[in-house]
FILO-775725 format. One record per residue (C-alpha): residue number from 1; residue in one letter; chain; x negated, y, z negated. Coordinates in steps of 0.5 Angstrom, whole numbers, plus 500, padded with zeros to 3 digits. Layout:
REM FILO-775725
<pt resi="NUM" resn="A" chain="A" X="X" Y="Y" Z="Z"/>
...
//
This chain:
REM FILO-775725
<pt resi="1" resn="M" chain="A" X="483" Y="588" Z="288"/>
<pt resi="2" resn="C" chain="A" X="486" Y="581" Z="290"/>
<pt resi="3" resn="H" chain="A" X="492" Y="582" Z="285"/>
<pt resi="4" resn="R" chain="A" X="494" Y="589" Z="288"/>
<pt resi="5" resn="E" chain="A" X="493" Y="586" Z="295"/>
<pt resi="6" resn="G" chain="A" X="498" Y="581" Z="293"/>
<pt resi="7" resn="L" chain="A" X="503" Y="586" Z="290"/>
<pt resi="8" resn="L" chain="A" X="502" Y="590" Z="296"/>
<pt resi="9" resn="E" chain="A" X="504" Y="584" Z="301"/>
<pt resi="10" resn="Q" chain="A" X="510" Y="583" Z="297"/>
<pt resi="11" resn="K" chain="A" X="513" Y="590" Z="298"/>
<pt resi="12" resn="T" chain="A" X="511" Y="590" Z="305"/>
<pt resi="13" resn="W" chain="A" X="514" Y="583" Z="307"/>
<pt resi="14" resn="K" chain="A" X="519" Y="582" Z="312"/>
<pt resi="15" resn="F" chain="A" X="522" Y="576" Z="314"/>
<pt resi="16" resn="D" chain="A" X="520" Y="574" Z="321"/>
<pt resi="17" resn="P" chain="A" X="524" Y="569" Z="325"/>
<pt resi="18" resn="A" chain="A" X="518" Y="566" Z="329"/>
<pt resi="19" resn="R" chain="A" X="514" Y="565" Z="322"/>
<pt resi="20" resn="D" chain="A" X="519" Y="564" Z="317"/>
<pt resi="21" resn="S" chain="A" X="525" Y="560" Z="319"/>
<pt resi="22" resn="A" chain="A" X="522" Y="554" Z="317"/>
<pt resi="23" resn="N" chain="A" X="519" Y="556" Z="310"/>
<pt resi="24" resn="Y" chain="A" X="523" Y="552" Z="305"/>
<pt resi="25" resn="G" chain="A" X="520" Y="555" Z="299"/>
<pt resi="26" resn="L" chain="A" X="521" Y="563" Z="300"/>
<pt resi="27" resn="E" chain="A" X="520" Y="566" Z="293"/>
<pt resi="28" resn="D" chain="A" X="526" Y="569" Z="290"/>
<pt resi="29" resn="E" chain="A" X="525" Y="576" Z="292"/>
<pt resi="30" resn="Q" chain="A" X="524" Y="574" Z="299"/>
<pt resi="31" resn="C" chain="A" X="530" Y="570" Z="300"/>
<pt resi="32" resn="E" chain="A" X="534" Y="577" Z="297"/>
<pt resi="33" resn="S" chain="A" X="530" Y="581" Z="302"/>
<pt resi="34" resn="A" chain="A" X="531" Y="576" Z="308"/>
<pt resi="35" resn="F" chain="A" X="538" Y="574" Z="307"/>
<pt resi="36" resn="P" chain="A" X="542" Y="579" Z="303"/>
<pt resi="37" resn="D" chain="A" X="549" Y="577" Z="305"/>
<pt resi="38" resn="M" chain="A" X="548" Y="570" Z="305"/>
<pt resi="39" resn="Y" chain="A" X="551" Y="568" Z="298"/>
<pt resi="40" resn="Y" chain="A" X="558" Y="571" Z="298"/>
<pt resi="41" resn="E" chain="A" X="561" Y="564" Z="297"/>
<pt resi="42" resn="I" chain="A" X="557" Y="563" Z="291"/>
<pt resi="43" resn="Y" chain="A" X="559" Y="569" Z="287"/>
<pt resi="44" resn="R" chain="A" X="566" Y="568" Z="289"/>
<pt resi="45" resn="A" chain="A" X="566" Y="561" Z="286"/>
<pt resi="46" resn="Q" chain="A" X="563" Y="563" Z="280"/>
<pt resi="47" resn="Q" chain="A" X="567" Y="569" Z="279"/>
<pt resi="48" resn="W" chain="A" X="573" Y="565" Z="280"/>
<pt resi="49" resn="R" chain="A" X="571" Y="560" Z="275"/>
<pt resi="50" resn="Q" chain="A" X="569" Y="565" Z="270"/>
<pt resi="51" resn="E" chain="A" X="576" Y="569" Z="270"/>
<pt resi="52" resn="T" chain="A" X="581" Y="563" Z="270"/>
<pt resi="53" resn="H" chain="A" X="577" Y="557" Z="267"/>
<pt resi="54" resn="G" chain="A" X="571" Y="559" Z="263"/>
<pt resi="55" resn="N" chain="A" X="565" Y="555" Z="263"/>
<pt resi="56" resn="I" chain="A" X="564" Y="548" Z="267"/>
<pt resi="57" resn="T" chain="A" X="564" Y="542" Z="262"/>
<pt resi="58" resn="E" chain="A" X="562" Y="535" Z="263"/>
<pt resi="59" resn="G" chain="A" X="569" Y="533" Z="263"/>
<pt resi="60" resn="D" chain="A" X="570" Y="537" Z="270"/>
<pt resi="61" resn="L" chain="A" X="564" Y="533" Z="273"/>
<pt resi="62" resn="D" chain="A" X="568" Y="526" Z="272"/>
<pt resi="63" resn="L" chain="A" X="569" Y="522" Z="278"/>
<pt resi="64" resn="G" chain="A" X="575" Y="517" Z="275"/>
<pt resi="65" resn="W" chain="A" X="580" Y="521" Z="280"/>
<pt resi="66" resn="K" chain="A" X="576" Y="519" Z="286"/>
<pt resi="67" resn="D" chain="A" X="575" Y="512" Z="289"/>
<pt resi="68" resn="F" chain="A" X="570" Y="514" Z="295"/>
<pt resi="69" resn="G" chain="A" X="566" Y="520" Z="298"/>
<pt resi="70" resn="V" chain="A" X="563" Y="523" Z="292"/>
<pt resi="71" resn="L" chain="A" X="557" Y="523" Z="288"/>
<pt resi="72" resn="R" chain="A" X="554" Y="526" Z="281"/>
<pt resi="73" resn="A" chain="A" X="547" Y="528" Z="280"/>
<pt resi="74" resn="M" chain="A" X="543" Y="532" Z="276"/>
<pt resi="75" resn="I" chain="A" X="537" Y="536" Z="276"/>
<pt resi="76" resn="Y" chain="A" X="532" Y="536" Z="270"/>
<pt resi="77" resn="Q" chain="A" X="525" Y="539" Z="270"/>
<pt resi="78" resn="R" chain="A" X="525" Y="539" Z="277"/>
<pt resi="79" resn="Q" chain="A" X="527" Y="532" Z="278"/>
<pt resi="80" resn="L" chain="A" X="533" Y="530" Z="282"/>
<pt resi="81" resn="F" chain="A" X="537" Y="524" Z="279"/>
<pt resi="82" resn="I" chain="A" X="543" Y="521" Z="282"/>
<pt resi="83" resn="V" chain="A" X="548" Y="519" Z="276"/>
<pt resi="84" resn="E" chain="A" X="554" Y="516" Z="279"/>
<pt resi="85" resn="T" chain="A" X="555" Y="515" Z="286"/>
<pt resi="86" resn="K" chain="A" X="562" Y="513" Z="290"/>
<pt resi="87" resn="C" chain="A" X="559" Y="513" Z="297"/>
<pt resi="88" resn="I" chain="A" X="561" Y="507" Z="302"/>
<pt resi="89" resn="E" chain="A" X="559" Y="506" Z="309"/>
<pt resi="90" resn="I" chain="A" X="565" Y="502" Z="313"/>
<pt resi="91" resn="H" chain="A" X="563" Y="502" Z="321"/>
<pt resi="92" resn="G" chain="A" X="567" Y="498" Z="326"/>
<pt resi="93" resn="H" chain="A" X="572" Y="495" Z="320"/>
<pt resi="94" resn="P" chain="A" X="578" Y="491" Z="323"/>
<pt resi="95" resn="G" chain="A" X="583" Y="497" Z="320"/>
<pt resi="96" resn="G" chain="A" X="579" Y="502" Z="325"/>
<pt resi="97" resn="A" chain="A" X="576" Y="506" Z="319"/>
<pt resi="98" resn="I" chain="A" X="570" Y="509" Z="320"/>
<pt resi="99" resn="R" chain="A" X="566" Y="512" Z="314"/>
<pt resi="100" resn="Y" chain="A" X="559" Y="515" Z="314"/>
<pt resi="101" resn="D" chain="A" X="559" Y="517" Z="306"/>
<pt resi="102" resn="I" chain="A" X="552" Y="514" Z="305"/>
<pt resi="103" resn="R" chain="A" X="548" Y="517" Z="310"/>
<pt resi="104" resn="R" chain="A" X="552" Y="524" Z="309"/>
<pt resi="105" resn="A" chain="A" X="550" Y="523" Z="301"/>
<pt resi="106" resn="I" chain="A" X="542" Y="522" Z="303"/>
<pt resi="107" resn="A" chain="A" X="542" Y="528" Z="308"/>
<pt resi="108" resn="M" chain="A" X="545" Y="532" Z="302"/>
<pt resi="109" resn="L" chain="A" X="541" Y="530" Z="297"/>
<pt resi="110" resn="G" chain="A" X="535" Y="530" Z="302"/>
<pt resi="111" resn="S" chain="A" X="536" Y="538" Z="303"/>
<pt resi="112" resn="I" chain="A" X="537" Y="539" Z="295"/>
<pt resi="113" resn="H" chain="A" X="530" Y="535" Z="294"/>
<pt resi="114" resn="R" chain="A" X="527" Y="539" Z="299"/>
<pt resi="115" resn="A" chain="A" X="530" Y="546" Z="296"/>
<pt resi="116" resn="I" chain="A" X="527" Y="544" Z="290"/>
<pt resi="117" resn="S" chain="A" X="520" Y="541" Z="292"/>
<pt resi="118" resn="A" chain="A" X="518" Y="546" Z="297"/>
<pt resi="119" resn="Y" chain="A" X="519" Y="552" Z="292"/>
<pt resi="120" resn="H" chain="A" X="514" Y="554" Z="286"/>
<pt resi="121" resn="G" chain="A" X="518" Y="557" Z="282"/>
<pt resi="122" resn="P" chain="A" X="523" Y="555" Z="276"/>
<pt resi="123" resn="I" chain="A" X="529" Y="551" Z="278"/>
<pt resi="124" resn="P" chain="A" X="534" Y="550" Z="272"/>
<pt resi="125" resn="N" chain="A" X="537" Y="544" Z="269"/>
<pt resi="126" resn="I" chain="A" X="544" Y="543" Z="272"/>
<pt resi="127" resn="E" chain="A" X="549" Y="537" Z="273"/>
<pt resi="128" resn="F" chain="A" X="554" Y="537" Z="278"/>
<pt resi="129" resn="S" chain="A" X="559" Y="533" Z="283"/>
<pt resi="130" resn="L" chain="A" X="559" Y="534" Z="290"/>
<pt resi="131" resn="S" chain="A" X="563" Y="531" Z="296"/>
<pt resi="132" resn="V" chain="A" X="561" Y="528" Z="303"/>
<pt resi="133" resn="E" chain="A" X="568" Y="528" Z="306"/>
<pt resi="134" resn="D" chain="A" X="571" Y="533" Z="311"/>
<pt resi="135" resn="I" chain="A" X="577" Y="534" Z="306"/>
<pt resi="136" resn="A" chain="A" X="574" Y="534" Z="299"/>
<pt resi="137" resn="D" chain="A" X="580" Y="534" Z="295"/>
<pt resi="138" resn="E" chain="A" X="587" Y="532" Z="299"/>
<pt resi="139" resn="E" chain="A" X="590" Y="530" Z="292"/>
<pt resi="140" resn="E" chain="A" X="589" Y="537" Z="289"/>
<pt resi="141" resn="F" chain="A" X="586" Y="535" Z="283"/>
<pt resi="142" resn="K" chain="A" X="582" Y="542" Z="283"/>
<pt resi="143" resn="K" chain="A" X="575" Y="539" Z="280"/>
<pt resi="144" resn="P" chain="A" X="570" Y="544" Z="281"/>
<pt resi="145" resn="L" chain="A" X="566" Y="540" Z="287"/>
<pt resi="146" resn="W" chain="A" X="561" Y="542" Z="291"/>
<pt resi="147" resn="V" chain="A" X="564" Y="542" Z="298"/>
<pt resi="148" resn="M" chain="A" X="562" Y="543" Z="305"/>
<pt resi="149" resn="T" chain="A" X="568" Y="546" Z="307"/>
<pt resi="150" resn="R" chain="A" X="575" Y="549" Z="304"/>
<pt resi="151" resn="R" chain="A" X="581" Y="552" Z="305"/>
<pt resi="152" resn="A" chain="A" X="582" Y="559" Z="303"/>
<pt resi="153" resn="E" chain="A" X="587" Y="557" Z="297"/>
<pt resi="154" resn="E" chain="A" X="582" Y="552" Z="294"/>
<pt resi="155" resn="E" chain="A" X="578" Y="557" Z="290"/>
<pt resi="156" resn="Y" chain="A" X="576" Y="552" Z="285"/>
<pt resi="157" resn="Q" chain="A" X="571" Y="549" Z="290"/>
<pt resi="158" resn="W" chain="A" X="564" Y="551" Z="291"/>
<pt resi="159" resn="M" chain="A" X="561" Y="551" Z="298"/>
<pt resi="160" resn="M" chain="A" X="554" Y="548" Z="300"/>
<pt resi="161" resn="P" chain="A" X="551" Y="547" Z="307"/>
<pt resi="162" resn="D" chain="A" X="553" Y="541" Z="310"/>
<pt resi="163" resn="F" chain="A" X="549" Y="535" Z="312"/>
<pt resi="164" resn="G" chain="A" X="548" Y="537" Z="319"/>
<pt resi="165" resn="Y" chain="A" X="542" Y="542" Z="316"/>
<pt resi="166" resn="W" chain="A" X="538" Y="536" Z="314"/>
<pt resi="167" resn="S" chain="A" X="540" Y="531" Z="320"/>
<pt resi="168" resn="W" chain="A" X="546" Y="529" Z="324"/>
<pt resi="169" resn="D" chain="A" X="545" Y="521" Z="326"/>
<pt resi="170" resn="M" chain="A" X="548" Y="522" Z="333"/>
<pt resi="171" resn="E" chain="A" X="545" Y="521" Z="340"/>
<pt resi="172" resn="V" chain="A" X="546" Y="528" Z="342"/>
<pt resi="173" resn="L" chain="A" X="543" Y="531" Z="336"/>
<pt resi="174" resn="G" chain="A" X="538" Y="529" Z="331"/>
<pt resi="175" resn="S" chain="A" X="535" Y="533" Z="325"/>
<pt resi="176" resn="Y" chain="A" X="537" Y="541" Z="325"/>
<pt resi="177" resn="E" chain="A" X="530" Y="543" Z="326"/>
<pt resi="178" resn="Q" chain="A" X="529" Y="538" Z="332"/>
<pt resi="179" resn="V" chain="A" X="535" Y="541" Z="335"/>
<pt resi="180" resn="R" chain="A" X="533" Y="548" Z="334"/>
<pt resi="181" resn="Q" chain="A" X="526" Y="547" Z="337"/>
<pt resi="182" resn="E" chain="A" X="530" Y="544" Z="343"/>
<pt resi="183" resn="M" chain="A" X="534" Y="550" Z="344"/>
<pt resi="184" resn="A" chain="A" X="528" Y="554" Z="343"/>
<pt resi="185" resn="D" chain="A" X="524" Y="550" Z="349"/>
<pt resi="186" resn="K" chain="A" X="530" Y="551" Z="353"/>
<pt resi="187" resn="V" chain="A" X="532" Y="558" Z="352"/>
<pt resi="188" resn="K" chain="A" X="533" Y="563" Z="358"/>
<pt resi="189" resn="P" chain="A" X="536" Y="570" Z="359"/>
<pt resi="190" resn="F" chain="A" X="544" Y="571" Z="358"/>
<pt resi="191" resn="E" chain="A" X="545" Y="573" Z="365"/>
<pt resi="192" resn="T" chain="A" X="542" Y="567" Z="368"/>
<pt resi="193" resn="K" chain="A" X="546" Y="562" Z="364"/>
<pt resi="194" resn="R" chain="A" X="552" Y="559" Z="367"/>
<pt resi="195" resn="A" chain="A" X="558" Y="564" Z="367"/>
<pt resi="196" resn="A" chain="A" X="563" Y="559" Z="364"/>
<pt resi="197" resn="A" chain="A" X="566" Y="556" Z="357"/>
<pt resi="198" resn="L" chain="A" X="564" Y="550" Z="355"/>
<pt resi="199" resn="W" chain="A" X="567" Y="545" Z="350"/>
<pt resi="200" resn="R" chain="A" X="566" Y="537" Z="349"/>
<pt resi="201" resn="G" chain="A" X="570" Y="533" Z="343"/>
<pt resi="202" resn="A" chain="A" X="575" Y="528" Z="341"/>
<pt resi="203" resn="K" chain="A" X="582" Y="530" Z="342"/>
<pt resi="204" resn="L" chain="A" X="583" Y="530" Z="334"/>
<pt resi="205" resn="N" chain="A" X="589" Y="535" Z="333"/>
<pt resi="206" resn="K" chain="A" X="594" Y="539" Z="336"/>
<pt resi="207" resn="I" chain="A" X="589" Y="545" Z="337"/>
<pt resi="208" resn="R" chain="A" X="584" Y="541" Z="341"/>
<pt resi="209" resn="E" chain="A" X="590" Y="539" Z="345"/>
<pt resi="210" resn="D" chain="A" X="592" Y="546" Z="346"/>
<pt resi="211" resn="L" chain="A" X="585" Y="548" Z="349"/>
<pt resi="212" resn="L" chain="A" X="585" Y="542" Z="354"/>
<pt resi="213" resn="N" chain="A" X="592" Y="544" Z="356"/>
<pt resi="214" resn="V" chain="A" X="590" Y="552" Z="357"/>
<pt resi="215" resn="T" chain="A" X="584" Y="551" Z="360"/>
<pt resi="216" resn="R" chain="A" X="586" Y="545" Z="365"/>
<pt resi="217" resn="D" chain="A" X="584" Y="547" Z="372"/>
<pt resi="218" resn="K" chain="A" X="581" Y="554" Z="370"/>
<pt resi="219" resn="P" chain="A" X="575" Y="556" Z="374"/>
<pt resi="220" resn="W" chain="A" X="571" Y="559" Z="368"/>
<pt resi="221" resn="A" chain="A" X="573" Y="552" Z="364"/>
<pt resi="222" resn="D" chain="A" X="568" Y="546" Z="363"/>
<pt resi="223" resn="V" chain="A" X="572" Y="543" Z="358"/>
<pt resi="224" resn="R" chain="A" X="573" Y="536" Z="357"/>
<pt resi="225" resn="E" chain="A" X="575" Y="530" Z="352"/>
<pt resi="226" resn="I" chain="A" X="570" Y="525" Z="350"/>
<pt resi="227" resn="I" chain="A" X="573" Y="519" Z="348"/>
<pt resi="228" resn="W" chain="A" X="567" Y="516" Z="343"/>
<pt resi="229" resn="G" chain="A" X="565" Y="509" Z="345"/>
<pt resi="230" resn="S" chain="A" X="567" Y="509" Z="352"/>
<pt resi="231" resn="E" chain="A" X="561" Y="511" Z="357"/>
<pt resi="232" resn="M" chain="A" X="561" Y="518" Z="355"/>
<pt resi="233" resn="N" chain="A" X="559" Y="521" Z="362"/>
<pt resi="234" resn="D" chain="A" X="561" Y="528" Z="360"/>
<pt resi="235" resn="V" chain="A" X="557" Y="528" Z="353"/>
<pt resi="236" resn="I" chain="A" X="552" Y="534" Z="353"/>
<pt resi="237" resn="R" chain="A" X="546" Y="535" Z="349"/>
<pt resi="238" resn="M" chain="A" X="547" Y="540" Z="344"/>
<pt resi="239" resn="A" chain="A" X="541" Y="544" Z="346"/>
<pt resi="240" resn="D" chain="A" X="544" Y="544" Z="353"/>
<pt resi="241" resn="H" chain="A" X="550" Y="547" Z="351"/>
<pt resi="242" resn="C" chain="A" X="546" Y="554" Z="350"/>
<pt resi="243" resn="Q" chain="A" X="545" Y="554" Z="358"/>
<pt resi="244" resn="Y" chain="A" X="553" Y="556" Z="358"/>
<pt resi="245" resn="Q" chain="A" X="554" Y="564" Z="357"/>
<pt resi="246" resn="Y" chain="A" X="561" Y="562" Z="353"/>
<pt resi="247" resn="L" chain="A" X="562" Y="556" Z="348"/>
<pt resi="248" resn="I" chain="A" X="568" Y="554" Z="345"/>
<pt resi="249" resn="Q" chain="A" X="569" Y="552" Z="338"/>
<pt resi="250" resn="T" chain="A" X="575" Y="548" Z="335"/>
<pt resi="251" resn="E" chain="A" X="576" Y="545" Z="328"/>
<pt resi="252" resn="G" chain="A" X="576" Y="537" Z="327"/>
<pt resi="253" resn="N" chain="A" X="579" Y="533" Z="322"/>
<pt resi="254" resn="S" chain="A" X="578" Y="539" Z="318"/>
<pt resi="255" resn="Y" chain="A" X="572" Y="544" Z="319"/>
<pt resi="256" resn="S" chain="A" X="567" Y="542" Z="325"/>
<pt resi="257" resn="G" chain="A" X="560" Y="541" Z="324"/>
<pt resi="258" resn="R" chain="A" X="558" Y="543" Z="331"/>
<pt resi="259" resn="G" chain="A" X="559" Y="551" Z="329"/>
<pt resi="260" resn="K" chain="A" X="553" Y="552" Z="326"/>
<pt resi="261" resn="Y" chain="A" X="549" Y="549" Z="333"/>
<pt resi="262" resn="L" chain="A" X="553" Y="553" Z="337"/>
<pt resi="263" resn="L" chain="A" X="551" Y="559" Z="333"/>
<pt resi="264" resn="N" chain="A" X="544" Y="558" Z="334"/>
<pt resi="265" resn="C" chain="A" X="545" Y="559" Z="342"/>
<pt resi="266" resn="D" chain="A" X="544" Y="566" Z="345"/>
<pt resi="267" resn="S" chain="A" X="551" Y="565" Z="347"/>
<pt resi="268" resn="V" chain="A" X="558" Y="568" Z="346"/>
<pt resi="269" resn="V" chain="A" X="562" Y="563" Z="341"/>
<pt resi="270" resn="V" chain="A" X="569" Y="563" Z="342"/>
<pt resi="271" resn="M" chain="A" X="573" Y="560" Z="336"/>
<pt resi="272" resn="H" chain="A" X="580" Y="560" Z="333"/>
<pt resi="273" resn="K" chain="A" X="581" Y="563" Z="326"/>
<pt resi="274" resn="R" chain="A" X="579" Y="557" Z="322"/>
<pt resi="275" resn="L" chain="A" X="583" Y="554" Z="317"/>
<pt resi="276" resn="W" chain="A" X="577" Y="551" Z="314"/>
<pt resi="277" resn="M" chain="A" X="571" Y="555" Z="312"/>
<pt resi="278" resn="E" chain="A" X="564" Y="554" Z="311"/>
<pt resi="279" resn="N" chain="A" X="559" Y="558" Z="307"/>
<pt resi="280" resn="Y" chain="A" X="557" Y="563" Z="313"/>
<pt resi="281" resn="E" chain="A" X="565" Y="564" Z="314"/>
<pt resi="282" resn="H" chain="A" X="564" Y="572" Z="312"/>
<pt resi="283" resn="L" chain="A" X="558" Y="573" Z="316"/>
<pt resi="284" resn="M" chain="A" X="563" Y="572" Z="323"/>
<pt resi="285" resn="I" chain="A" X="565" Y="579" Z="326"/>
<pt resi="286" resn="G" chain="A" X="570" Y="579" Z="331"/>
<pt resi="287" resn="N" chain="A" X="570" Y="586" Z="333"/>
<pt resi="288" resn="G" chain="A" X="566" Y="593" Z="333"/>
<pt resi="289" resn="E" chain="A" X="559" Y="595" Z="334"/>
<pt resi="290" resn="D" chain="A" X="557" Y="588" Z="330"/>
<pt resi="291" resn="Q" chain="A" X="561" Y="583" Z="334"/>
<pt resi="292" resn="N" chain="A" X="558" Y="577" Z="334"/>
<pt resi="293" resn="V" chain="A" X="564" Y="572" Z="335"/>
<pt resi="294" resn="V" chain="A" X="570" Y="572" Z="339"/>
<pt resi="295" resn="F" chain="A" X="577" Y="570" Z="336"/>
<pt resi="296" resn="V" chain="A" X="583" Y="567" Z="339"/>
<pt resi="297" resn="R" chain="A" X="589" Y="564" Z="337"/>
<pt resi="298" resn="D" chain="A" X="589" Y="557" Z="335"/>
<pt resi="299" resn="D" chain="A" X="594" Y="555" Z="340"/>
<pt resi="300" resn="F" chain="A" X="589" Y="558" Z="345"/>
<pt resi="301" resn="E" chain="A" X="594" Y="562" Z="349"/>
<pt resi="302" resn="D" chain="A" X="590" Y="568" Z="349"/>
<pt resi="303" resn="L" chain="A" X="584" Y="565" Z="351"/>
<pt resi="304" resn="P" chain="A" X="585" Y="566" Z="359"/>
<pt resi="305" resn="E" chain="A" X="586" Y="574" Z="358"/>
<pt resi="306" resn="K" chain="A" X="580" Y="574" Z="353"/>
<pt resi="307" resn="M" chain="A" X="575" Y="570" Z="358"/>
<pt resi="308" resn="E" chain="A" X="577" Y="575" Z="364"/>
<pt resi="309" resn="M" chain="A" X="576" Y="581" Z="360"/>
<pt resi="310" resn="L" chain="A" X="569" Y="578" Z="358"/>
<pt resi="311" resn="L" chain="A" X="567" Y="575" Z="365"/>
<pt resi="312" resn="G" chain="A" X="569" Y="582" Z="368"/>
<pt resi="313" resn="N" chain="A" X="565" Y="586" Z="362"/>
<pt resi="314" resn="P" chain="A" X="558" Y="582" Z="362"/>
<pt resi="315" resn="Q" chain="A" X="554" Y="588" Z="358"/>
<pt resi="316" resn="L" chain="A" X="559" Y="587" Z="353"/>
<pt resi="317" resn="A" chain="A" X="559" Y="579" Z="353"/>
<pt resi="318" resn="K" chain="A" X="551" Y="580" Z="352"/>
<pt resi="319" resn="K" chain="A" X="552" Y="584" Z="347"/>
<pt resi="320" resn="I" chain="A" X="556" Y="580" Z="343"/>
<pt resi="321" resn="A" chain="A" X="551" Y="574" Z="344"/>
<pt resi="322" resn="D" chain="A" X="545" Y="578" Z="342"/>
<pt resi="323" resn="N" chain="A" X="549" Y="580" Z="336"/>
<pt resi="324" resn="S" chain="A" X="550" Y="573" Z="334"/>
<pt resi="325" resn="A" chain="A" X="543" Y="570" Z="336"/>
<pt resi="326" resn="R" chain="A" X="540" Y="576" Z="331"/>
<pt resi="327" resn="Q" chain="A" X="545" Y="574" Z="325"/>
<pt resi="328" resn="F" chain="A" X="545" Y="567" Z="326"/>
<pt resi="329" resn="R" chain="A" X="540" Y="564" Z="330"/>
<pt resi="330" resn="D" chain="A" X="534" Y="568" Z="327"/>
<pt resi="331" resn="K" chain="A" X="537" Y="569" Z="320"/>
<pt resi="332" resn="Y" chain="A" X="543" Y="566" Z="316"/>
<pt resi="333" resn="L" chain="A" X="543" Y="559" Z="320"/>
<pt resi="334" resn="T" chain="A" X="535" Y="558" Z="319"/>
<pt resi="335" resn="P" chain="A" X="533" Y="553" Z="315"/>
<pt resi="336" resn="A" chain="A" X="529" Y="558" Z="310"/>
<pt resi="337" resn="A" chain="A" X="536" Y="561" Z="309"/>
<pt resi="338" resn="Q" chain="A" X="539" Y="554" Z="307"/>
<pt resi="339" resn="A" chain="A" X="534" Y="553" Z="302"/>
<pt resi="340" resn="C" chain="A" X="535" Y="560" Z="299"/>
<pt resi="341" resn="Y" chain="A" X="542" Y="558" Z="299"/>
<pt resi="342" resn="W" chain="A" X="541" Y="552" Z="295"/>
<pt resi="343" resn="R" chain="A" X="537" Y="555" Z="290"/>
<pt resi="344" resn="K" chain="A" X="542" Y="561" Z="289"/>
<pt resi="345" resn="L" chain="A" X="547" Y="555" Z="288"/>
<pt resi="346" resn="F" chain="A" X="543" Y="552" Z="283"/>
<pt resi="347" resn="R" chain="A" X="542" Y="558" Z="279"/>
<pt resi="348" resn="A" chain="A" X="549" Y="561" Z="279"/>
<pt resi="349" resn="W" chain="A" X="552" Y="554" Z="277"/>
<pt resi="350" resn="R" chain="A" X="547" Y="554" Z="271"/>
<pt resi="351" resn="E" chain="A" X="550" Y="561" Z="269"/>
<pt resi="352" resn="I" chain="A" X="557" Y="558" Z="267"/>
<pt resi="353" resn="S" chain="A" X="555" Y="551" Z="266"/>
<pt resi="354" resn="F" chain="A" X="552" Y="546" Z="261"/>
<pt resi="355" resn="E" chain="A" X="545" Y="544" Z="259"/>
<pt resi="356" resn="P" chain="A" X="545" Y="536" Z="262"/>
<pt resi="357" resn="S" chain="A" X="542" Y="531" Z="258"/>
<pt resi="358" resn="L" chain="A" X="536" Y="527" Z="261"/>
<pt resi="359" resn="Y" chain="A" X="538" Y="521" Z="256"/>
<pt resi="360" resn="A" chain="A" X="544" Y="517" Z="254"/>
<pt resi="361" resn="D" chain="A" X="545" Y="512" Z="248"/>
<pt resi="362" resn="D" chain="A" X="547" Y="505" Z="248"/>
<pt resi="363" resn="W" chain="A" X="549" Y="502" Z="242"/>
<pt resi="364" resn="Q" chain="A" X="549" Y="495" Z="241"/>
<pt resi="365" resn="E" chain="A" X="550" Y="490" Z="234"/>
<pt resi="366" resn="D" chain="A" X="544" Y="487" Z="232"/>
<pt resi="367" resn="S" chain="A" X="546" Y="479" Z="232"/>
<pt resi="368" resn="Q" chain="A" X="542" Y="478" Z="226"/>
<pt resi="369" resn="T" chain="A" X="543" Y="484" Z="221"/>
<pt resi="370" resn="G" chain="A" X="550" Y="486" Z="224"/>
<pt resi="371" resn="E" chain="A" X="547" Y="493" Z="224"/>
<pt resi="372" resn="M" chain="A" X="548" Y="498" Z="230"/>
<pt resi="373" resn="K" chain="A" X="542" Y="500" Z="234"/>
<pt resi="374" resn="V" chain="A" X="541" Y="505" Z="239"/>
<pt resi="375" resn="T" chain="A" X="537" Y="504" Z="245"/>
<pt resi="376" resn="R" chain="A" X="535" Y="510" Z="250"/>
<pt resi="377" resn="R" chain="A" X="536" Y="510" Z="257"/>
<pt resi="378" resn="F" chain="A" X="535" Y="515" Z="263"/>
<pt resi="379" resn="R" chain="A" X="542" Y="518" Z="266"/>
<pt resi="380" resn="G" chain="A" X="541" Y="516" Z="273"/>
<pt resi="381" resn="V" chain="A" X="536" Y="514" Z="278"/>
<pt resi="382" resn="P" chain="A" X="531" Y="518" Z="281"/>
<pt resi="383" resn="Y" chain="A" X="532" Y="521" Z="288"/>
<pt resi="384" resn="E" chain="A" X="525" Y="517" Z="290"/>
<pt resi="385" resn="T" chain="A" X="528" Y="511" Z="287"/>
<pt resi="386" resn="Y" chain="A" X="535" Y="512" Z="290"/>
<pt resi="387" resn="M" chain="A" X="532" Y="513" Z="297"/>
//
């Protein structure tokens, strides 16, 4: 009887955001049921690789082409190993360089380890290389890397969730679940939020300069530049972004990691068409009944017109915001969805990859006999030791 009840429960199970959002160990059938449209980028990369280059080989994972910002890892019998790392940390360097490779690597590895340990089913043995950089392959070596973002033409890259789904070590952020909880604690009806468009950020590129210029002196715009390291009186905690009806998203050095946080609000996210995609790019809809974001030109020249339209049609604005919350906050950007994505990535990679070896052979000449002898060693450092 218990077995039959279990089967019935599985057939009638439905994802409940209040109950399941932070469940990192959903079963495969539950992942498919809850997030059916989540895995486009994985299938795309797998198909492209098969059609153009065939299976992934050990040589494809070589890191000799890169000096920093990458690591090579392996999952073997559910154990995560770090095989090679080229991650450095520079802060306050005389030359002005700031790098956060190590903390990003720790976040990525933490997310992978959590997706494994929270799940009770089988995990394939795989070996892979991933990048912790905003731009993974500036020289276009075209390696099959796991990356946080890619341009449309970089079809050889495999998209993964970025480090922010673990934690972003900044005063205005924290762990992903912490940010989501703070947002939930401060939630308020859309119509009671401030009817203005909010943006804060460093002036890193022309897109952001254009935004600052277009919105200057506009009554509906709360748009200000942040100069990191200054007093930063204009910084707004990420959860407090949700107090605004409209949130503007811009690209940074490549993508901007704040997008997923903005989409966790029940607000209207306004963004330019992005050059740098993330793994949920295909889920953003810019028109029609299911519209969940508002797209503008990358010079923001049409932003005033779009804002006037939205401010004059609050019912439409609320509909877009509610669609966004249902699609992203309550579904595809939940922690549970990201864990499902990782495991789907593991399996798709294994289908066109090789079986990794847990051991490596070291050959040495015996000083007395002159014979060559072999010593076996583990390839890589276990995640628990690396940490």
